[in-house]
Each structure stands twice: as structure tokens, then as C-alpha cells.
C-alpha positions in Angstrom: -7.6 -15.0 15.3 -9.2 -18.2 14.6 -7.0 -18.9 11.9 -3.1 -19.4 11.9 -2.5 -16.2 10.1 0.0 -13.9 8.2 11.3 -7.2 1.2 15.0 -7.4 3.5 14.9 -3.8 3.8 16.1 -1.6 0.8 19.5 -2.9 -0.2 20.4 0.9 -0.5 19.1 3.8 1.6 16.8 6.1 -0.1 18.0 9.6 0.0 15.8 12.6 -1.3 17.2 15.8 -2.3 16.3 18.7 -4.3 17.2 18.9 -8.2 19.9 21.4 -7.5 21.7 19.4 -4.7 23.4 16.0 -5.0 21.5 14.0 -7.8 20.0 11.2 -6.1 16.4 12.2 -6.4 15.1 14.0 -9.3 11.8 16.0 -9.0 9.8 17.1 -11.9 6.6 19.3 -12.3 5.6 22.8 -13.1 2.5 23.9 -11.0 1.2 21.8 -8.2 1.3 18.1 -9.3 4.9 16.9 -9.0 6.6 13.6 -10.0 9.7 12.6 -8.0 12.2 9.8 -9.1 14.1 8.4 -6.2 16.9 5.8 -6.3 15.8 3.2 -3.8 18.9 1.0 -4.5 21.9 0.6 -7.0 24.1 -2.3 -7.2 25.9 -1.1 -10.3 24.6 -3.6 -12.7 21.0 -2.8 -11.9 18.9 -0.5 -9.8 15.4 0.1 -8.3 13.6 3.4 -8.5 10.8 4.7 -6.5 8.3 7.2 -8.4 6.0 9.5 -6.4 3.2 11.6 -7.7 2.3 14.2 -5.2 -0.8 16.5 -5.3 -0.1 19.9 -4.2 -3.3 21.3 -5.6 -6.7 21.8 -3.7 -8.6 19.3 -5.9 -8.2 15.4 -6.1 -6.1 14.2 -8.9 -8.4 11.5 -10.6 -5.8 10.1 -13.0 -2.2 10.5 -14.2 0.0 9.9 -16.9 3.8 10.2 -16.8 6.0 10.2 -19.9 9.8 10.2 -19.8 12.9 8.9 -21.7 15.6 6.9 -20.1 19.4 7.6 -21.0 21.1 5.2 -23.1 22.2 1.9 -21.4 19.2 2.0 -19.0 16.2 0.2 -19.4 13.1 -0.9 -17.2 12.9 -4.6 -16.8 9.9 -4.8 -14.3 7.5 -2.2 -12.8 4.8 -2.4 -9.9 1.8 -0.2 -9.1 1.6 1.4 -12.4 0.9 0.3 -16.1 4.2 0.9 -17.9 4.7 0.7 -21.7 7.6 1.6 -23.8 8.8 2.5 -27.3 12.5 2.3 -27.5 13.9 4.4 -24.6 10.5 6.3 -24.1 8.2 5.2 -21.4 4.7 5.9 -20.5 3.3 5.1 -17.0 -0.5 5.6 -16.1 -2.6 4.7 -13.1 -3.6 1.2 -12.3 -7.2 0.6 -12.6 -7.6 -0.3 -8.9 -5.7 2.9 -7.6 -8.0 5.6 -6.4 -7.5 9.5 -6.9 -4.9 11.3 -5.1 -6.4 13.7 -2.5 -5.0 17.1 -2.0 -1.8 17.1 -0.2 -1.4 13.2 -0.6 0.8 11.3 -2.8 1.1 7.8 -4.5 4.2 5.7 -5.2 5.2 3.2 -7.9 8.4 1.6 -8.8 10.5 0.0 -11.2 13.7 -2.3 -11.5 16.1 -1.2 -14.3 19.2 -2.4 -15.9 22.6 -0.6 -15.4 23.3 1.9 -12.7 20.5 4.5 -11.8 20.3 7.4 -14.1 17.8 10.2 -13.9 15.0 10.3 -16.6 14.8 12.8 -19.2 12.0 14.9 -20.9 9.5 14.1 -18.2 5.8 15.2 -18.5 2.9 14.7 -16.2 -0.5 14.8 -17.7 0.9 16.4 -20.6 2.5 19.3 -19.0 6.2 20.0 -19.4 8.0 19.0 -16.3 10.3 22.1 -16.3 12.7 20.7 -13.7 15.5 20.0 -15.9 17.5 16.8 -15.5 20.5 15.5 -13.5 23.6 13.7 -14.6 23.8 9.9 -13.5 24.9 9.3 -9.9 27.6 6.9 -10.8 29.7 5.9 -13.8 27.9 3.4 -16.1 29.1 -0.1 -15.5 31.0 -2.1 -18.4 29.7 -5.4 -17.3 26.4 -7.0 -18.7 23.4 -6.1 -16.6 21.6 -8.8 -14.9 18.0 -9.7 -16.0 15.1 -9.0 -13.7 12.0 -10.8 -14.4 9.0 -8.7 -15.4 5.9 -9.5 -13.5 4.0 -10.4 -16.6 6.5 -12.5 -18.4 8.0 -15.9 -17.9 11.2 -16.1 -15.8 14.6 -16.3 -17.5 16.1 -19.8 -18.1 19.0 -19.2 -15.7 19.5 -17.0 -12.8 21.0 -13.6 -13.2 24.8 -14.3 -13.2 25.7 -10.8 -11.5 23.1 -10.6 -8.8 24.5 -9.4 -5.5 24.5 -11.7 -2.6 22.0 -11.1 0.2 23.2 -9.2 3.1 23.1 -10.3 6.7 22.2 -6.8 8.1 19.9 -4.6 6.0 21.5 -1.2 5.4 18.2 0.7 5.8 17.0 -0.5 9.3 14.6 2.4 9.4 12.5 1.2 6.3 8.8 0.2 6.4 8.4 -3.7 6.5 6.1 -5.5 4.1 5.8 -9.0 5.2 3.8 -11.8 3.8 3.0 -15.3 4.6 3.6 -18.2 2.3 1.4 -21.3 3.3 3.3 -24.5 2.5 0.1 -26.3 1.9 -0.8 -23.9 -0.9 1.2 -26.0 -3.3 -1.7 -28.4 -3.3 -5.4 -27.5 -3.9 -4.6 -23.8 -4.2 -1.9 -24.6 -6.8 0.1 -21.4 -5.5 3.8 -21.8 -5.7 6.9 -19.6 -5.0 7.2 -18.9 -8.6 3.8 -16.9 -8.3 5.2 -14.6 -5.9 7.9 -13.6 -8.8 5.4 -13.5 -11.7 2.7 -11.3 -9.8 5.3 -8.7 -9.1 4.9 -9.4 -5.4 8.5 -10.3 -4.8 9.8 -6.8 -5.6 7.4 -5.3 -3.0 7.8 -7.6 -0.2 10.8 -7.0 2.4 10.1 -10.4 4.0 8.3 -13.8 3.4 7.1 -15.8 6.3 7.1 -19.6 5.5 4.2 -21.2 7.4 4.5 -23.4 9.3 6.9 -25.7 11.1 5.5 -27.8 13.7 6.1 -27.8 17.3 5.8 -31.2 19.0 7.5 -32.7 22.0 9.1 -29.4 23.0 10.8 -29.2 19.8 10.8 -27.6 16.2 10.0 -30.0 13.6 9.3 -30.2 9.8 5.6 -29.5 8.8 5.3 -31.2 5.5 8.6 -32.8 4.1 7.2 -33.2 0.7 6.1 -29.7 0.1 9.0 -28.3 2.0 11.9 -29.8 0.3 10.9 -33.1 -1.8 8.7 -31.9 -4.4 10.1 -31.7 -7.9 9.5 -28.7 -10.0 9.4 -28.8 -13.8 11.1 -25.9 -15.7 7.8 -24.3 -16.4 6.9 -24.4 -12.7 10.3 -23.2 -11.4 11.2 -19.6 -10.5 14.1 -19.5 -12.7 13.0 -21.9 -15.6 15.2 -24.7 -14.6 13.8 -28.0 -13.7 14.8 -30.0 -10.6 16.8 -33.1 -11.1 16.1 -36.4 -9.3 19.3 -36.4 -7.4 19.7 -32.7 -6.4 20.0 -32.5 -2.7 17.4 -29.8 -2.2 13.9 -29.5 -3.9 10.4 -28.3 -2.8 9.6 -24.9 -1.8 12.7 -24.3 0.0 14.7 -24.8 -3.2 12.3 -22.4 -4.9 12.6 -19.8 -2.1 16.4 -19.9 -2.7 16.0 -19.1 -6.4 13.6 -16.4 -5.5 16.1 -14.8 -3.2 18.7 -15.0 -6.0 16.6 -13.1 -8.2 15.5 -10.5 -5.4 18.6 -9.9 -3.3 16.7 -7.6 -1.0 14.2 -10.2 0.0 14.5 -12.2 3.4 12.9 -15.5 4.5 11.8 -16.4 7.9 10.5 -19.8 8.9 7.5 -19.6 11.0 6.5 -22.2 13.6 3.2 -23.1 15.3 0.1 -21.5 14.0 -3.5 -22.4 15.0 -3.0 -26.1 14.5 0.5 -26.7 15.8 0.8 -24.1 18.9 0.2 -26.9 21.4 3.6 -27.9 21.4 4.8 -24.5 22.7 3.6 -25.5 26.2 6.2 -28.2 26.5 8.7 -25.9 24.9 8.3 -23.4 27.7 9.2 -26.1 30.2 12.9 -26.0 28.6 13.2 -23.2 26.5 17.0 -23.7 25.9 16.3 -27.2 24.4 13.5 -25.9 22.3 15.7 -23.2 21.0 18.7 -25.7 20.3 16.2 -27.9 18.2 14.8 -25.0 16.2 18.4 -23.7 15.5 19.6 -27.1 14.2 16.4 -27.3 12.0 16.5 -23.9 10.6 20.3 -23.9 10.1 20.2 -27.4 8.5 23.1 -27.4 6.0 20.7 -28.4 3.2 18.8 -25.2 3.3 20.5 -22.8 6.0 21.0 -20.1 3.2 17.3 -20.0 2.6 16.2 -18.8 6.0 17.2 -15.5 7.7 15.7 -16.3 11.0 12.7 -17.9 12.9 9.1 -16.6 13.7 7.0 -17.8 16.7 3.3 -18.0 16.0 2.1 -19.2 19.3 -1.7 -19.1 19.6 -1.8 -18.2 22.6 0.7 -18.1 25.5 -1.0 -18.5 28.8 -4.5 -18.3 27.2 -6.6 -20.6 25.0 -6.7 -21.1 21.2 -7.2 -24.6 19.8 -6.1 -25.7 23.1 -5.3 -23.9 26.3 -2.0 -22.9 27.8 -1.2 -22.2 31.5 2.5 -21.7 31.5 2.4 -18.4 32.8 2.9 -14.6 31.8 6.6 -15.2 31.5 6.6 -18.2 29.3 6.7 -16.5 26.0 9.4 -13.9 27.2 11.5 -17.1 28.2 11.1 -18.9 24.9 12.1 -15.7 22.8 15.0 -15.1 25.1 16.3 -18.7 24.5 15.8 -18.3 20.8 17.7 -15.1 20.6 20.5 -16.4 22.7 20.8 -19.5 20.4 20.4 -17.7 17.0 22.4 -14.7 17.8 22.0 -11.1 17.2 22.3 -11.1 13.3 19.4 -13.4 12.9 15.7 -12.3 12.7 13.4 -13.3 15.6 10.0 -12.4 15.2 6.5 -13.3 16.6 2.8 -13.2 15.5 0.7 -12.6 18.5 -3.0 -12.1 19.7 -4.7 -8.8 18.8 -7.3 -9.0 21.5 -7.2 -5.4 23.0 -10.1 -6.0 25.4 -9.7 -5.6 29.2 -8.2 -8.6 30.7 -7.9 -10.2 27.2 -5.2 -12.1 25.8 -2.8 -9.5 25.4 -3.0 -8.9 29.1 -2.2 -12.5 29.6 1.4 -12.4 28.6 4.3 -10.2 29.1 4.8 -9.2 25.5 6.7 -6.0 26.4 9.2 -7.9 28.4 10.0 -10.1 25.2 10.3 -7.0 22.9 14.0 -6.5 23.5 14.8 -9.9 22.1 12.4 -9.5 19.0 12.9 -7.6 15.7 9.3 -7.1 15.6 5.8 -8.2 16.8 2.8 -8.9 14.6 -0.6 -8.5 16.3 -3.2 -10.5 14.2 -5.6 -7.6 13.6 -8.1 -9.8 11.7 -10.5 -12.6 12.4 -12.1 -10.5 15.3 -15.6 -11.6 14.0 -16.8 -14.4 11.8 -19.3 -17.4 11.3 -17.6 -19.2 14.0 -20.6 -17.4 15.8 -22.9 -18.9 13.3 -25.9 -16.8 14.1 -24.0 -13.6 14.0 -24.2 -10.8 14.4 -22.6 -9.8 11.2 -19.5 -7.8 11.8 -16.4 -6.9 9.9 -13.7 -9.3 10.9 -10.8 -6.6 10.6 -12.1 -3.4 12.0 -9.5 -0.8 12.3 -11.4 1.0 15.0 -14.3 0.6 17.3 -17.8 1.5 16.0 -21.4 1.7 17.5 -22.6 -1.8 17.7 -19.5 -3.6 17.6 -20.1 -7.0 19.3 -16.9 -7.0 21.6 -15.2 -4.0 22.9 -11.5 -4.1 22.4 -11.7 -6.2 19.3 -10.3 -3.8 16.9 -6.8 -3.1 15.4 -6.5 0.4 17.2 -7.5 -1.1 20.5 -4.5 -3.8 20.1 -2.0 -1.2 18.9 -2.8 1.2 21.7 -2.8 -1.6 24.4 0.5 -2.8 23.3 2.2 0.8 23.1 0.8 1.3 26.6 2.7 -1.6 27.9 5.9 -0.3 26.5 6.2 -2.0 23.1 7.9 0.7 20.7 5.5 1.5 17.9 8.3 0.9 15.3 8.4 -2.7 16.4 4.8 -3.2 15.7 3.4 -4.3 12.3 -0.3 -3.9 11.3 -2.0 -7.0 10.1 -4.1 -7.4 7.0 -6.1 -10.4 5.9 -6.0 -11.2 2.2 -9.6 -12.9 2.6 -13.1 -12.2 3.8 -15.2 -13.9 6.4 -18.9 -14.2 5.8 -22.4 -15.6 6.7 -25.4 -16.8 5.0 -29.0 -16.2 5.8 -28.7 -12.6 6.3 -31.4 -10.3 5.4 -29.9 -7.0 6.5 -27.2 -5.1 4.6 -25.7 -3.1 7.3 -23.5 -4.8 9.9 -25.3 -6.3 13.0 -27.7 -8.5 11.2 -28.5 -12.2 12.2 -27.5 -15.2 10.1 -28.2 -18.8 9.8 -24.6 -20.0 9.4 -21.3 -19.7 7.5 -21.4 -18.5 3.7 -20.0 -21.1 1.2 -16.2 -20.7 0.6 -14.1 -22.3 -1.9 -11.8 -24.1 0.7 -13.7 -23.5 4.0 -17.4 -22.3 4.8 -17.2 -18.8 6.1 -13.9 -17.9 4.3 -13.0 -16.7 0.9 -10.1 -15.1 -1.0 -10.1 -11.5 -1.9 -9.3 -12.4 -5.4 -12.6 -14.3 -5.6 -14.8 -11.8 -3.5 -13.8 -8.7 -5.4 -15.8 -10.3 -8.5 -18.4 -12.4 -6.9 -19.5 -10.0 -4.1 -18.0 -6.5 -4.6 -17.7 -4.3 -1.6 -20.8 -2.0 -1.2 -20.0 -0.3 2.2 -17.4 0.5 4.6 -17.3 0.5 8.4 -14.6 1.1 10.9 -11.9 1.3 8.1 -12.9 -1.8 6.4 -15.3 -3.0 3.7 -18.4 -5.3 3.6 -21.0 -6.4 1.0 -24.2 -8.4 0.9 -24.8 -10.6 -2.1 -28.2 -12.5 -2.1 -28.4 -13.8 1.5 -24.6 -13.8 1.9 -22.8 -11.1 3.9 -19.0 -10.8 3.6 -16.5 -8.3 5.2 -12.9 -7.9 3.6 -10.2 -5.4 2.9 -9.9 -3.7 -0.4 -7.0 -1.7 -2.0 -8.9 1.5 -0.8 -9.5 0.4 2.8 -5.8 -1.0 3.0 -4.6 2.5 1.9 -6.5 3.9 4.9 -4.9 1.3 7.1 -1.6 2.2 6.0 -2.2 5.9 6.7 -3.1 4.8 10.1 0.3 2.8 10.3 2.2 5.6 9.3 0.5 8.2 11.7 1.1 5.8 14.5 4.9 5.2 13.8 4.4 1.5 13.1 7.1 -0.4 11.5 5.0 -1.5 8.6 2.5 -4.2 7.7 2.1 -8.0 7.4 -0.6 -10.0 5.8 -2.1 -13.6 5.5 -1.6 -14.8 3.0 0.0 -14.5 -0.5 -2.5 -16.8 -2.4 -5.4 -14.7 -1.5 -4.1 -11.8 -3.6 -4.9 -11.2 -7.4 -2.4 -12.6 -10.0 -1.0 -9.0 -10.4 -0.6 -8.4 -6.6 -3.3 -5.9 -6.2 -3.4 -5.9 -2.3 0.5 -6.0 -1.9 0.5 -3.0 -4.3 -1.9 -1.0 -2.0 0.2 -1.8 1.1 3.4 -0.7 -0.7 1.8 2.2 -2.1 0.1 3.3 1.4 3.3 2.9 3.3 5.2 5.0 0.8 
């Protein structure tokens, strides 16, 4: 909570039926391990399919290999959470190296985008056994138009946008779907060299439902631009651009905003929300709370600026923290947040997305208790308690503790500082579970001068980090300090005198099981550039949520 942290829903509803029923889902598998192909969405000239491997046996399935053919006119253009190869119309999908075994009764999902209308696969086998489930006819008549191209995660983007990509819809047709929401930090285009194109080439765009663009500023009681150069001025070359087309000197919109527009054209299901505030820029909310209507007016005029109005689908409030202390202290009262959210909803209307990232302090009398979050929930699409940054080297001498514990544990430095405590407190106050998203950090927090491997040891300061002492990206830590233990649903490691805690694909899977069991609306994370180049952590979130 010391850091300003963080796909629309499926464009077609997922309908699961038996093979003998209406042919939307096709299940294969003789014996106790089954494979199900489900049409996730179908826009006629292309489709998305979800493939689920379910272990109905009493032993863990440590690996799997699925082979199948696709009917003429249908090809796979991109895939995620499985390694997929092909020879003609014959495809082989195998388990990713990072994916764990499938426990008895559990399942694992991966997916692909394909050209043409959805057609059920043929001649499917899993681990060499005949599937024995037969096949089903295509669900729609094959189109006569040329299918759009979908950029595979491991290949360069096409030179032009797909000519027949369907436009984004204002209201997602599957409002009950799980949300996977990721933050894109505007400053990442500098030292981190992470650009909107990376969201596409990593395969992450296909897995996300929403992107939060962080951050816009709050100053003088108004919404304001955070960094005009990164936002809409920076010129992108053809090689740097999402669609392979270079910016020109005289085009009306450049920068990340234009790249996000191109990303949405390639991924019609994806929504983008502009997030305001964060750790650094939350101070302006105090003045905003004095005149919420004027604040909402300024935010609407900025988000709906004609130059980029089609880029954004709503606004996110990251106020750290109303009626409590963050970088500065706010004393605008327990109703201030509710009043600001109400004004934003009134101005933006019912079709826009209005969301908020909030404290995850579940302690008695803590930051959740300081504000009427339940009173605001009726005007919010969802809330994102920042269930990370509970502990870190901002307490330089320790004790070492995981920064994102899912649950409490013996020896935890502060009661109520864990994800479950925050979720339960918000639910007890009347916030519906399906309007809560679980937060995941794509980074670790660490100390140095540590002699004890287990949590609870003393330290001398913050461990060295690439951009900031005490913080390092998952993509770095997985190689430099691999996890050696778990506690309270998250991972930790001691390497030399450095001690780090962070989430891995395995612990994320556990957290997604928790999210599903609690009936939560999905998950969100801070932030995209911390993941591996093939979207390992996003894949774990998507696979875990199902």
C-alpha cells in the first residue's frame, strides 16, 4: 500500500453443453481425464475458444498432450497458456513449463483465437488415448468473407489493422464473467522500455478484460494530464507500433493513447479505463471532495476529449486514502469518497465504467473503517482492494514478512494486514463479493542483511532493486532469487543476505481458487511490465479463474 498500484468481458457468452446437445461445447475423453472445447466468442470472421482439461481421476495429472484437427477453413492464429504447434490442419498442444500438475477433481484452461467461424475440432486425443466423444458440426455457416488476422503472441504484428474486426461494444454481453484487470504505467515507456505493443506480443491482451492506464493527475480539485509526452505526443516507429504502422508528424493523436486505440482494434473485447491519483497524485482528491460536481465535470471533459474519447471506457479513482493518511493525510470525512463517486457516476452516466482502487487495511479501526466504501458501491462497477504492499523494507529493520499474504499466519507483524481480512471486512460492511477484485503484485519486496531464511528475521535495510531499493519485478526475481518457501498463500526466498517475497504462478493459482470460492468478481494486478515476456503471471490468473 506504499505504492500506487494495479478483457471488456467476453464478447459472446460461454455456453457449456454436452456433446449430444446443442453443439457449442465439445467434450472429449475416454476414461477420467477429459478435454472440453468451448466457444468463448464468435464474430463470424473469427472466434475464440477455451479448452479445459479436467482430471476426474484420483491421481495428479503431471503433464498432458492434446492432439486434434481443425476443419477446413479454420486455423489457430494465436494461443495462450499452452504451447501449440501445427502441421497443416493438425495441432498439438502441450502443458507450459510453468504450469503445475492438475490435482484430482481440478481442471486447467488454455485458449486460442482462430480464423473463421467456430467449428468443433476433430480426431482429438489426450495423452495418446482416443477421445471417443465423436465430433459435432459447426455452430454457424462458414463465412464467405476473408477472416481478419489475429496477431500471435510470438510473432510481429501485421502491417495493417484487421479490416473486419468488430467494433467494441458499450455494454459487455456477459456481465457475469470474471474480470482480469491490469495496470499499464505511463512512465513504463521510459526506463522500463515497456510499451502498449508488449501487451500484444506477450499474448496478454487476449487474456485481459480491462487495462487501467495509470495515472492521470488530480490537482486543484480537477482531473489533469499526467505526462503529455507519454500520453499523446510520443511518436512511434513502425517497429514499435502495435499494428506495424508508424506515426506521422501531423497526426492528431500519438503516444500511448493512440497505441491503446490500435490495441483495442486488434482485441475488440478489451476495455481501457483511465485511472487518476495513485500514491503520488492523491493529494488533489481532498480539494475535489469539496466540490465533487466540479471535479466530475473536469474529469469527464478530459476523459471524453474528442482526440481520445474512443480510447477510454470509463474512469478509475485511486485515492490513497480518503479520510486517512497516505503520502499526505486527508480529513474530508467518511462520506467524501462516496460523494465523489456519486458525482462521477452522475456525470459519466450509467454506460461508463466507474471503478476504484482502495485500501486493503483490514485491521480494526484501520483505513477501511475510515470511509463508507459500502455506501459508494452502488455507483461503482467494482472495487479493487490493494491486497499487496502490507509489509516491506519501508520498515528497514524488518521483521521480514510477505508483502501480499492471502491469510494471517503465526507471527504476522500486524493483524488485519492480509487479503482475506480485507475481503471479509468489506463483505461484512455490505460490499457484494462479485464487486470485489483480488489484487496481485507482479513484483516482490525485499530486505538485505538477513540471516534467517524463514519469515520474521531482522534486516539492515532494503535489498537492491533495478529501479527502486526494496522492490524488484517478478520477471527478474524468478531467475535471480527463485522461491524456496511459501507462507500464507504467497512465496518467499532467501538468496545470500537478501530476502524477498513475491507471488509465483503456483501461488497465484491458489489465490484464484480463493477468489472463486469467495465469489469475487475476478482479479487485478500492478503492473504489466513486471510479468515475463510471454505473460506467465497473467496466464496463471486466467487459468486459475477459469
